[in-house]
N, C-alpha and C positions, 0 to 999 in steps of 0.2 A: 299214528302216530312213528314217529322216528324210533329205531330200536335204540334202546339207553346202550352208551357205551358201558362197560366194565365197569370203569372206574369215573363214569362222572359223578357219582354222589361222593365220590371221596374228594373230586375237584371241589364239590360243592361244602364240602364240610370242613376242610381243612385250610389252615390260614396263610395268609401271606406273609413270607419275612424276608427284609432287605439281607440277611445275612444268615451264616452260620453261627450257631450260639456257640458257644465255646464253653464247656465246663471245667471247674477246676479241678485238677487230678486229685482224686480221694488219695489219703494215705496206701502205704500197699498193702494189701489183701492176700490171703490165701486163696487158692482156687473156691475152696468151698465156702468161705466168707463173701467172697465176690459173687457167687451164684444167688446165697441168699440174700445178698443187698440186692442186686437185680431183680430177683422174685420180689421182696419188700416195695423197691420201686415201682416195680410194672400195678401191682395191686394198689398202694396207694395215690399213684399219678395219674397212670394211664388208663387203666380200666376206667376211672371215673373221664377222664377227658374224653373216652370214647364211648361213655353210654352217653353224656351231654350234648355231644356235637356229632357222632358220628353212627350210630348204633341205629337212628332211624331209617338211615339210608341200607346200611351196610348190616344186615341181619337176616340169620337163616329163615327166616321169615319171608324173605325174597331170594328164592334160590336161583332167580338169574343173575343176580349180583355175583360176580366174581370172588369179591373182596367180600368176607361174612366174619367181623370181628369176633363173633361168640364163637367161632372156633378156636381161639387162641388162646386158653383156659391160661396157658403160665409163661414164664419168659422161656423157657426152653422150645416151646412152640414155636416163640416167634422167632429164634437162632434157628429152628429147623425150616422156616420159611423166610429166608433172607431176603429173595428175588422181591416176594409181596411187599417186605418190609423197606426194601431200597426205594421201590414204587411209593411207597407213603412219603419216604423221605422226600423224593424227588420233587412230589406234588408241593410238601412243604416249602421246599428250599424254590420252586418255580412262583410262589405265591398265590396259589389255587385257594379264595377267601370262600367262605360259606355266602349265600346271598345276604346283600345288606339289610333285609328284612328279617334275617334271622338272628339270634343270638350270637355273640363273636366270643372266645376266648379270650381271657387276658395276655398281654405279651409274658409273663410269668408264667403260664399254664403251656403258653405254645413252646416257649424254652425249654422248660422241662421235659416236655415230649418230645423233642428232636435231640436234645441231648442224651435222653434215657435211649431213643433208637439206636445212634450213631454207637455209643458205648455199648450197645448189646449186641447188634449183628455184626459191625466193625470188630468188637471187641480188642482194641490196639493195644499193645502197651509198648509206648514211645520210649518206655527205660530200660526195655527189656532189649534181646537180640534183636536187628531190625531183618526181616525179609525183603533180602534185595530184587527177588523174581528172578525169571530166566528168558533170555529172548530168543526165539524160534530162529533155527539158521534163515541167515538173510541174504536172497540173491541182490547181486546190483541191479537196482531199477534205472530206467532208460538214460536220467539225467546222471545219476553216480557213474554208467558205462561210460558214457560220452567224457565227462570231467576224468576218469579215471585212465582211459584211452590219453586224452589229451597229454595228460602229466605224466604217464607212464613211458612215451612214445615220442610225444611232441606232435602227434598227427593232429591236423587241425580242421578236416572234416568231422562232421557229427554220424558216425556210422547209427548210434542204436535212434534216430528220428525215425528209422523205417522198422523200429520193431511194435511189435502191437503193444497198445496202452498197458499199462502196469492196472491191476486192482488198486483198489482205496479201501483201508481199514481204520476206524479212529479218526477218519479227517484226512489222512494223510497216505503218498503210496510208497512210503519206505517201511513198512511193517511186515515182518519177518510171516504173521500168519496167512498173509494175502499173497505174498509173492510167488507165486508157484511157478513152473517150467514146463509150461506145454510143448507139445511136438513141433509145433510151429515156430517157437520162438528159439529152440535150439536150431533147427533149419535156419533161422535169421544168424545164429552166432556164429555158425560156420560158415556162411557165407560172408559175414564182417569181417571173420579171422582172416579169410583170404583175402579181402581188399584191403583191410589194414597192413597186414606183412608186405605187400605188393607196395604199400606206398612208404613204409617204414625203410624197408630195405631194398637195393636196387639190385637185381641178378645181371641186369645186363647194361651194362656201360652206356653203350649207346643211346639207351634211352634219355641219358642226361644230355647229350650234343643238343645245342639249341640251335635250331632253326628260324630265319628272318625271311618271310615271305612279303612279296609285292605283285599286287595283279592289278587291280582297276586303277590303285592311285599311281601307276608307271606314267609317265610324261614322253608324249609322241615326241621323234628326233628325225626330222625333214621326212622328207617323200608323202604319197599318199596312202592314206590310212584309213582305219574304222575299226570303233571298237562294237563288237559284236557277241556273239554265242558260242564263239570258238577262241575267246580273248580278243587281242590285239591284231586286226587283221592288215598285214604291211603290203599295199597292192604295187610299192614300187621302191627301191630304193630307199630306204631309212632303217628307221630303229625306234626302239624302247628304251628311256633308260630310269633308272632309280638309286637313291641313297640310302645306305645301311651304316648302321654304329659298329665297331669293332670294338669290343669292351675291352679284351684280350688277344693279347697277340700270339700268334701261333699259325697252325697249320690249318685252312678250312676248306671246303666243297663250294665253288658257285656253278650253280644249278641254271639252265635254262628250260623251261617247261615248251615245248614247241612241237608246231607240225607243220607240213607241208601240202599246198597242191601243185605238182610237178608235172614236168610235160615233158618226153619223147627220151624217158628215161634217165634224164639229168635230174639229180635231186639241187632245190634251193640251198644256197649256201648262206649261214650264217656264221658274222664275227661276234665273240664273246671280248670285250674290251673293257677295261681298266680305266677309265678317263679317256684317253686320245690313243691308248697303248691296246693292238690285238693282242690278246693274251691266247685266243685259241679260233680256230677255223672250223666247223663243222659241216657235213653235209648232211641235210635232215631228209630224211626219207620217211619217218611216219608221218604217214597222215594228217590232213587237219581236223579230224575228229576223233584220231585213238592218239593223240599227242603223247611224246615221252620226253626223260630227261636227258639232258646233255650239258655233261657236268666238267669239270676244271679244278685240280686241286693246287692250292698256292697258301704260301707264306706269306700273313699280313700282320701288320704293326697296330698296335692301338689306335682308333681315329677313324674320320670317317671314309666309305668306300664309295665311291661312284662307278657302278656298274651298268654296261647298257648291250642290248642284245642288236646287230643291223643284219639285214639283208642285204646283200650284196649282188645278185644275179639274178634281178629280175628280167623276164621276158614275156614280150605280148605279141600274139601274130592276129592282129585285127579279119586277116583274111583267113583263118584257120578255121574249117567250117566243124573239124571234131572237137568238142569242149576237152578233151585230154590234150589237146596239142597247140592250144591256144594261148594259155594263160600261165604262169607259174608266179605265185604267192607263198609268203610266209606266214605263220601263224603263232602269235608268242600269248600264252597264257599268264606267265609267273614267271618273275626273277627270284632265286632262292640263296641265300648266303647260310651254309652250316658248319658251328663251329664253335672253339676250336675245337678238331677231332681228338686231342690228346685231353683223356680226363683228368684233371688232378684231382687229388683227397678233399679239397676244400670245394670241389662241384656236389659231392656225395651232400643229401640233407643230413641235418644234425644227428636223425634218429639212426642212420645207418651208419655214422661213426662212432656211433656211441654202443651199439649193439655188435658190430664186427670189429674190434679191438685185437683180437689174435686171429691169424689164418693160417690154413696150414703149409706149414714151411720151414725147411731145417728139422726134420726129424720131428716135429709137431706134426700128428696124424689130425686127419677131420676130428676125429670123435673129442680129441684132447683139444683141439681151436674150439671147438662148441662146447663143450664144457666149460671152459674160460669162460667164452661169450653170454651163457645163459646164466652162470653163477650169478652175477648183480642182477641181471634181468627178472628171474625168478624170485628172489629175495623181496624185491620189491610188487612186483604181480602179485605173490601170495602174502605180502604184507607181515613176514616172519622169516624167522633163519629158516635155509632150506640146506637140508644134508647132500652130501653129496650122490648118496643113493637113488634120492628124488630126481636128482638133474640126471643123472646118467640114460633113463629110456628118454628123454627128450634129444639127447646130444646125440644118442645111436640113430634118432631118426634123420639128422642132419648127414651121418655119415654114410649113414644107406644110401641116401639120396645122390652124393660123390661116387660111391659106388655102380651108381645108376646110370652113369654118366652127365650127372649136374653138375652143372656149378656150385662152389663151397655156399656163396651168397642164395643161393636157390634152394640149397639146402636148409640154411637158416631161415629163409621164411616157411620152411615146412616146420620146423621146430617152433619158431612163434606162435605159428596158427595153433600149434598143440598147446601151448600155453595159454592161451588166450581162450580155448574151448574147457580148458580143465576145472573141476569145481572149485578148486583151491583158488581160481582166479575169479570165478563168478559170483562165489558165495562167499559171505564173511563167514567164516566158522571159528566157535570158541570151544575150548575145550575143557570136559567137566573130569576130573579123574573120577568120580562117583556118579553119572550121570543120570541114575535112576532112584538117587537119595534126595529128598527133601530138603532134608536135615543137611546136607552137604554144602555149606557157606563158602565161599571163598572168593579170594579179590582175584578178578580177569590178569591173565599175562600181560607183560610192558608194552609187547607188540598189539595185544588187542586192546588194549584202553589206548595205544595210540591211533588205531583203525577207528574204533568210536569215536575219539577226538575229531578227526581228521573229517570223518563221513558228516559226523553234525556239521561243523562248522563250515566246511568246504566240499560237501559232497564227492569227495576226491581221495584217493589214498595218502599216507602221510608224506611229509616232504623228508628231505635229507636230515634235519633237525631232529624232528621228530623219532627217526629212525635211529638215531644216534644216542639220544636219550633214551629209549626204549633199551638200546644194547648196552649202555651204562647201568640201566636197573635204577635211573633217574626218576622217571617220569613220573612214580607214582607218588612224589613227594608233592604234599599239598603247596606248597611255594613256587616248585618248578611248575604244575599245572595251573597254577593262577598266572603265571609268567609267559605261559605256550598260550592260554587265551585271549592274552590282552594282543600277543603278537600276533595271532591267528586272525582275530576280529579286524587288523588295520590292513590284513593282507587284502590286494584286490581279489582272490579266490573267496573272501566271505561274502562278494554278492551274492554265493548261492545259498545263502540264509534269505536272501530275498525272493529269489525265484521259487524255492524248493521248500521255504517255511512259509515265509509273508504272505505269499499269494495262494496257498492252501489255506492256511489260519484264516485269512480273511474272504476266503472263496473265489479270488478275483479269476482264479484258472477257468471259471465258468463263464469269466467277463463273455469270451469270445462266440459263446451260443446265446447272447442274449440280442434281439431284435427290437428295437422301438420301432413303431409305428412310421415309417416316410412319411405318409399323409397328415400324421401329425403332429412330427416333429421332422420338419424339412430342413435339411442341411447338414442332418447326423448320418457320418458313414465312417466306412471300417480306418480311417486315417484320423480320425478324431475319438473312435473308441481304443486305437492304440493309444494316443496321446494322452487319453486317458487310465491306463494302465501304467503307462512310462511314468507320469505324476508320482502314483503311489511307488514306482518302484523306488525312484531317486529319492523320495520321501524317506522309506525305509534305510534304503541304503546311507542317508547323510544321520539317520538316528544310531546306527551301528559305527559308521565313523566316527561321528562327535561324541559317541558314548552318554547320550542322553536319556533321560527318566523315560521308562514306558509311558509315564501320565503324558508324557507329550503325543503319542499316538490319539489322546483325546483332545490336548488343547495347543496342540502346537501352532505358533502363530506365525508358521512361513509354509511355501510350499513350491514346486517347480511348474514353470508352464513355459508354452513356446506363444507365439503369435496366435495359432488357432484356438487353444484352450484359453488364453486370457481373453481374448474376444467371446468364446462360449460364456465364461464366468462372469463379462462383463466388469475385467479389471485389468483392459488394454490399456489405462492410464498410468497403471502401477509401474510400468518398467519401460525401457525401449526395447522392444523383441526384435527379432532378425530369424522370421521365417518359421523352419521348425526346429531351430536351436532353443534349448529348454535352458531359463537362468531361475535361480531363485529369487521370490518373491516375499516380501512381508505381506502380512494378511492384517495390518494393524489398519483397522477404519473398517474393517470387513465384518461379516458376520460368520465366515468361515473361519473355522478352526480343526485341525486334526482329519484323520480319516474320515470321520462320520459328512464330512461336508465336501467330500472328494468325488467327482463326479462317478469313478470307476466302482464306487460301493451304492451310491444313488442308484446307479443305474442299473446295476444287477440286483436290487432289490426293489424293482418296480416293475410294473406289467408295462405289456408292450403299447398300451396306447393312456396310460395312468400312472399316478403313484400310487403304492401298496404301502399303506401306513400299517399292516399287518406282517409283510415282509420286512421291512424295516424293524418294526420292533423286534419280530422273531431274530433279527439278526444281531440286535444289540444283545438280546439276552442270551444267545449261544456263543458270540464271538468276545463280549466285552463284559458280560455279568458271569457268566459261566452258569449261567441258570437257564436251559433250554426247555421249553415248554414241551407237557406231552404231545402225541400225535393227536392232532381231531379223530374223533369217532368217523368210521367209514359212514356213515348217514347223516353226518354234520349237514345243514343246508348252507348251500354255496350263497355268495355273496353276490353272483350274478345275478342270482334270481330275485334279491331285494333290489338290485339295480333296475330290473327289467319291471317290477311292480312299481317303484316309484322313482322312476328316472329326473325328475325335477329336485328331488333332496340331494344336498350338497352331499360329498363323499364323509364326513362326517355325522351326518344324521343319517345316513344310510346303514353306517357302522354300528351307531347306537340301536338303528331297527332292528338290527342283526343280532346285537347283544342281548336284546330280549329274550330269546331264545337261550334258556338256561343252560344247554350244553356248549353255549358258545362263549357266553356271559364270565366263565370263571378264568380263562385264561386268558380273553381277549382284554380285558380292563386293563393287565400290565402292557400288553403287547401294542394296543391299540394307542393308549397313552405315549409309550414311547415312539412310536413311529409319527404321530402326528406332530409331537416336538420338530422333526424336519421337513415338515410339510410345505413350509417354504421352499423348498428344492421340488421343481419339477422331477418328472421321470427321466431326464437326461442330466439333471445335475446344476440347470440354470434356475438362478432366483426368481422370485415371484412372490406378486400381494395378492393374486386372485387367480382363482381356477376357477376359469371361464368369468362367468356372472357374480360367483360368488367371492367375499371376500375371503383370505386366507386364515383359518385360526389355529394355530399351532400352540395351544396352551396344552396342558397336561397336569394330572393329578395321580401320581403313583400312589399303591395302598399304602406304603408306611408314612402319607402325608406330603412330600416330597412333592413342589409344585414348581412350575415353570412355564415359561412364555417362549417360545421359539427356540430354534437352534442355539443361539449363544447361552441361555440359561439352562436349557437340558444340559449341555458339553459339562457346566457348573454343575449339576446336580451329580453327574455319572464321575466328575473329578471328585468329587467328596465320597463317591465309592471307591475310591481307587485300590483298597484294600479287597472286594470283590474282585478289581479289573486282575490285581496284579495276580490274583488267587487263579483267576482264568487263563491270563498268558504265560503263567507260569506250567500249570498243566497242558496248555497246547503244547508248551516247547519240549517239555518233559517226554509226551507221547511222541514227537518229532523225533527227540534226541536219543531214545530208547529203542524205538522201532518197535513198541509194542503198546498197546491199550493200560490205561493205568488199572491197577486193582487196589483192593481196600487196602492191604498192607502198603501201598505207595503215599498214605494218609500224611503219614510222618515226616517222611522225607519231604513232602510237598509241605508241609507246614511250615519245616525247618527253613527251606528255600526261601518263601515269601517272609519269614521273619527274618532272615539276616540282610535280603537283598532292600528290605525296608529300611534298615540303620543306614542303608548306604542310598537312599532316595530313589531306589527300584531304578537304577542304571541299570542297561541292557548287559553291560559286562557282570554285575553283579549277578543278575539273574543268571546269564549263562555259567558263571563261574560256579555258583554254588549247585546248578544241576550236576556241573563236570564234578564238583566234589561230592556228590551225594554217593552214599551208599547202593540205589539201584543204577548209578552209572559206571559204578568201580568194580561192582562185586555180581555175582550171579550163584546160583544153587542149582543141585540137581534136580529132574524132573518130579519122577514118580506119580504121576498122574496130576499133581497140585498147580491150581492155575495159574 
């Protein structure tokens, strides 16, 4: 017999619920009256429920059971064991039913028990002073670091791509509690800061001088020649030429990389010509295998430059026996044009021009110039006002470098590196007047609010408009916040919501690790997998840009396809496709709707060789309905064993056989039903009517009686439960926005967000706006060990 999971019997005896029951708020009671009422309800409602439906298994007579309801003598004992009763509540909310052949509690009984447990263990008073919680100091994660560097300095490469992966907490990688700073990462920060500073600030102006080079593309001009290992071998009088674009007038260096095979101590002669005009004659002494540059400076106008190198003193003595006296040849590897040699201010990158505004001159010392340059930089980098005393040590680094013989620009590079490894840059700091007092609740500062808002919607630092509003003290005004949310969601930087929220909410960052069996799914490759992911990304981007209802995630009647993905779906006749280009496609007349029919999700929730109704059903429970099932017992029988024993049964029949084990049945009846609703889609998202020889049966019945046949009807059932989806979506987005997991005291805020957003048809902007206006987003409290 397999060892029974300690929560198994609880799964068997507790009932499935489609949604949380909401008890009407009673009149205000004193603490003593509330305690007495809770005790009375416990004895009148909960204890009889437990005796009738649960105590048979969860009893002290069975010491192997972890939950023994006889131990809970009164309501205070329930409060003292809140974690156990949270698990009880999870079982209720995940629809864990008694076996069908056991007596079932009525809906009224179930609702009473749920309401009592919620009221007792959460003890929430949404009319009282709300607890906004607190967020652990947060390090910038990799995405935030890349975006911040981009928006702070204009650097286009992604330095954090080389950093170690960020840990994930509560489903997201921006959670303060898990964003540690290991030694390896700090070494990466130091290396990245140096690379970034050299890209943003140019210390050596010569590095900005452009060089055009032609080698193999040169054209031979007369004579006998051969192109070989040492470039163009000119074996008789003749040359090579090339054409260059001169974009700006100015002085240029014209250079020939050449060598020679010389005889009788007489060097090969080479002419550098511009068109037909000889600019310079050179004696080429460098050997052909150790070539060097022969150059000439010339002022050039804008336009085309025809440049050539000519061999003019060929010699060959066929009678000579000494090879060193027999043949003289010229070898040319390349022609180069470098310039203009004078670097203009406009030649420097924009980052340099913004960072080096003031230079030491006219009585301005290096320290004073550095101070002036660092002031606006550090205010943006630290995302707040910065005092002169804070800036001065960074400015002195630049001044000391100049004193040691470095250029001022090189000194500014060092100062910038110091800024980029400062904790005030790497961490999002929020200040508490009384950090150890959990009763000390306060509004976060204007700059802290701007930072929360920008990293929520853009995964980057605030822009100038947010900084100005924060400086004016206007940002915390509700109307201003609403306007900023609308503005920011329409900004291209809002795509960070897709990359960093949506892909984690939908678990699609794990798509890269999926590997459908190539023997079963021929033609599946990484390009198709990338197309699948891009479809979902573009779909979510459109939801944000068009401010659609989040319900469209379930039943949206459009998607984005390219030619390859359209053929994969069998929708190539829907539009005129052009290779890799994605276009918007209507799904009218197709059974596909929303994210549940997108191949990214369907592939992610499948096994390598077949579909998995269990994985798909579990994914829906976790990410759509917000009712994750409990973890299975460690010794639960595996479906693979059933498949090996009964290989001729259909997958549905195998799962039905699997569910005959009571340990499996309690959870699988919901997961399997939901998953089978998507069974018409194979393991890589293609439509099918049969699985091998077996016709697809995609029907299902949920514990609450909802029935469906096929993905379209399943979508309809889920849309009817949009309130549950809205709650799930809101809580996921709150976790992402706050940078911490939700606690029981967040329930009041979540309730209000869902309520108000529902009045606006659950538009994305409504959900986002209500999160931003909520107490957990705009306020914080001290710690004192309180969770």
